[in-house]
N, C-alpha and C positions, 0 to 999 in steps of 0.2 A: 682349052686344057688348063687344069689347075697346076700351080707350082707348089711343090712341097718344101717346107722349111728344112734347113740343114739338120735340125734336131730330129724331125720326123724321118728323114732319109737315114740318119745314123741309127735310129731305132729299128727301122726296117732292115738295114744291113746287118745289125746285130742279131735280129731274129733269123735272118738267112744263115748267118754263121752258126747259130745254135743248132739248127736242124739240118744243116748241110745242103740247103737248097739255094741255088743261084738266085739272087734277087735282082730283077730288072724293074726299075720304077716305071710304072705305066703299063707294064705288060702283065697279062694274067699268069698266075702261078701254074706251072706245068706239073703234072704228076711225075714225081721223081721217086724211084724205089729207095727205101730207107732201110738201114740196118736196125736191128732191135735196139741198140744203144741210142741211135738217133731218134727212134720213136719214143724211148723212155725219156730222153732229154727234152724232146718236144713236149711231152706230157707235163714234165716239171715246169717248163716255160709257160705253158698254157695256164697251169695252176698259179704260177707266180704272177702272170699278167692279170689274172682274174682277181688278184688280191689275196690269194690264199697263202702264198709264199711259205708254205710249210707249217703255218699256224693251225690250219685245219687239214683234215684228210683230203686226199685227192679222190674225189667222188668216182666210184667205179673202177679205180685203179689201185687195188691193194697189193701191188707187186712187192715181192721181198727185196731187200737190199741186195745189190749185185756183189758187194764186198762187205765183209764185216768190219766194224770199227776196231780200234779207235780211228777217228777221222781228223783229229787235231793233235799234232805232235807237241807244239809249244805255243804259248801266248805270252807276249811281253809288252809292257807299256814302254814307249820311247818318246823322246821329245824331238820334234821336228821344228823347223823355222815357223811353221804355221800353228804349232801347239802340240798337245799330246796326241799320240797315235797308238792304237792297239794293233800290234803285229801278230797276225795269226799264221802259223806255219802248219799247213795241212800235211797229213801223212800221205803215203802213196794211195791208200784206200780213199782218203778224203779228196784226192785229185780225180778219182775215177768212179766212185760209187754213185749209183742211182738207185732209186726205189722210194716207195712210200715211207715217209717218216725219217728218212736219212738226213735231210736238212735240219729237222728238229733235233735229232740226236747229236749232230755236229754242233749246233748252237748250244745245246746243254753242256757239251764238253768245253766250249769256249767259256761259258759262265762259271763252270766248275773251276777253271783255271784262273779266271779273272772275274770275280763276282761283281766288281764295279764296272764291268764292260757293257752293261745292258742299258745304257742311257738312250735318250731319244734319237732315233734314226740309225742306231748301231745295227739293229737286226736287219733293217732294210739294206744297209751297205753290205752286210754279211751275205744276205740272200742274193744280192746282185753279183757279188764275187762268186758265190757258190754256183750260180747259173752261168755266168759269162766268163769270168777269169779262167775257170777250168778249161774252157774251150779255146779262148783266144790266146792265152799264155799258160798252158798247163804246167809248165815248169817254173813259173814265177815263184821266187823264194818265199814271199809272204804276201798275205792279203792284209791291207792296212786300212783300219777303220778309224775315222777321226770324229770325236764327239763335237767338234766345232763346225762340222758340216751341217747345212740346213736340212731339215726334214722335208723331203719332196715325194711326189708320187712316182709310180712305177715308170711312166713315160720319161720323166725328167731324169730319173736314176739311170735308165738305159741310155738316154741321149748324152749324158755326161760320163759315160763309161764307169759308173759306180762312184764318181767323184764330184757330187754336186757342190756348187759354191766356189770352189777353187781347184786348180789343176792338181793332179797327183804329184806328190813330192817324191823326188828321188831320194833313196835311202843312203844318204851320205851325211857325215858329221852328226851321227846320232849320239844321244847321251841318255842315260837312264835318268828319270825324274827324281 
């Protein structure tokens, strides 16, 4: 029997959390009834995992947004001990909406509020938060994207809980740059 690394197991567990399916490593996936929202979120994850992450359409899934925007309430640059961080505060719709093109629309809102926020790796961090933070911690005050984080692939992004390179900073002692 093969052993899975901790990162692979973390990724599998995150996938299970996303679609509401209990994940047992080494056991075949059982057919579990899903709600429409779980199916929609699973489709978003499948597109994200395939590398689409909202940049391209979700082939065969042109479903409308479940909630209209705006999806982003505020965007603020702050300074953390690790460097600059873009705090994104989602609206109630941004915390719950699914649908084709919704991640793109939310990212366009971020860039409209912080045009300098589109550096390398920032969209990937946003997409990871869009897919996972909304499920794991739906009331999290902000999603924090750091330009100092390394650009990594989807598996690494998931395994590090959207925080590649260094641990997530706690939002204390913040100062405006």
